[in-house]
DRENNUVO-741103 format. One record per residue (C-alpha): residue in one letter; x, y, z. Coordinates in nm, 4 decimals, padded with zeros to 6 digits. Layout:
['a' [X Y Z]];
...
END
This chain:
['m' [01.3264 00.0003 00.1437]];
['i' [01.0146 -00.1029 -00.0457]];
['p' [01.0992 -00.2545 -00.3859]];
['t' [00.9607 -00.1246 -00.7124]];
['a' [00.7033 -00.3450 -00.8859]];
['k' [00.9697 -00.4588 -01.1312]];
['e' [01.2073 -00.5558 -00.8494]];
['f' [00.9224 -00.7308 -00.6670]];
['f' [00.8326 -00.9350 -00.9773]];
['k' [01.1971 -01.0392 -01.0269]];
['q' [01.2290 -01.1421 -00.6618]];
['k' [00.9028 -01.3387 -00.6565]];
['y' [00.9719 -01.5157 -00.9877]];
['k' [01.3053 -01.6276 -00.8446]];
['e' [01.1611 -01.7275 -00.5018]];
['l' [00.8758 -01.9220 -00.6597]];
['n' [01.1108 -02.0795 -00.9147]];
['v' [00.9003 -01.9634 -01.2085]];
['t' [01.1081 -02.1050 -01.4899]];
['w' [01.0943 -02.2287 -01.8452]];
['k' [01.1444 -02.6006 -01.9110]];
['d' [01.5188 -02.5419 -01.9597]];
['g' [01.5462 -02.3918 -01.6092]];
['d' [01.5870 -02.0268 -01.7084]];
['i' [01.3898 -01.7790 -01.4978]];
['k' [01.0881 -01.6519 -01.6907]];
['h' [01.0690 -01.2841 -01.7700]];
['f' [00.7555 -01.0847 -01.7021]];
['r' [00.5991 -00.8348 -01.9376]];
['k' [00.6140 -00.4591 -01.8901]];
['e' [00.2333 -00.4617 -01.8990]];
['d' [00.2271 -00.6930 -01.5952]];
['v' [00.4224 -00.4368 -01.3946]];
['i' [00.1872 -00.1547 -01.5011]];
['i' [-00.1154 -00.3652 -01.4032]];
['a' [00.0387 -00.4476 -01.0637]];
['i' [00.1090 -00.0783 -00.9972]];
['e' [-00.2478 00.0243 -01.0835]];
['f' [-00.3887 -00.2578 -00.8695]];
['t' [-00.1758 -00.1468 -00.5740]];
['k' [-00.2858 00.2149 -00.6115]];
['l' [-00.6537 00.1094 -00.6072]];
['h' [-00.6014 -00.0713 -00.2786]];
['c' [-00.4085 00.2205 -00.1253]];
['i' [-00.6888 00.4623 -00.2149]];
['e' [-00.9573 00.2303 -00.0789]];
['q' [-00.7635 00.1726 00.2421]];
['a' [-00.7261 00.5484 00.2948]];
['k' [-01.1021 00.5947 00.2396]];
['v' [-01.1932 00.3317 00.4970]];
['i' [-00.9444 00.4630 00.7516]];
['s' [-01.0632 00.8208 00.7054]];
['e' [-01.4258 00.7158 00.7524]];
['k' [-01.3656 00.5040 01.0614]];
['a' [-01.0704 00.6684 01.2338]];
['i' [-01.1659 00.8321 01.5596]];
['v' [-00.8987 00.8863 01.8196]];
['p' [-01.0104 00.8961 02.1831]];
['q' [-00.8497 01.1752 02.3797]];
['f' [-00.8838 01.2304 02.7495]];
['t' [-00.9128 01.5647 02.9220]];
['k' [-00.7675 01.6322 03.2663]];
['p' [-00.8465 01.6235 03.5515]];
['r' [-01.1820 01.4402 03.5173]];
['l' [-01.0702 01.2102 03.2354]];
['d' [-01.3915 01.2689 03.0431]];
['r' [-01.3665 01.1043 02.7058]];
['v' [-01.3521 01.3457 02.4121]];
['y' [-01.3323 01.2249 02.0525]];
['k' [-01.1335 01.3957 01.7812]];
['i' [-01.1733 01.3073 01.4137]];
['v' [-00.8452 01.2367 01.2346]];
['d' [-00.7496 01.4752 00.9523]];
['r' [-00.8637 01.3118 00.6232]];
['d' [-00.6057 01.5022 00.4164]];
['l' [-00.3327 01.3606 00.6355]];
['i' [-00.4545 01.0065 00.5671]];
['f' [-00.4901 01.0531 00.1907]];
['n' [-00.1547 01.2287 00.1549]];
['a' [00.0461 01.0202 00.4037]];
['y' [00.2006 00.8071 00.1290]];
['p' [00.1998 00.9627 -00.2192]];
['l' [00.0784 00.7282 -00.4921]];
['d' [00.3714 00.8482 -00.7022]];
['n' [00.5937 00.6431 -00.4691]];
['i' [00.4361 00.3252 -00.6094]];
['k' [00.6616 00.2360 -00.9033]];
END
């Protein structure tokens, strides 16, 4: 399962030993989580755009095996993973 942004921050702070001088694990701000979510969504949207522009799937017809190209459905790419799942 993919962690939420909050869970990811907690895990990374612990893994990277991000602590105060007394050794306590630092806490992150709510705003940091919101920023991370928005940043992730921007990259997901951009990735979907690039894939939809460049994705061509070669298909072969029988019996001559002539190459035929079919464009991938853009809606499928943009809706494959709802941005609402990024929390």
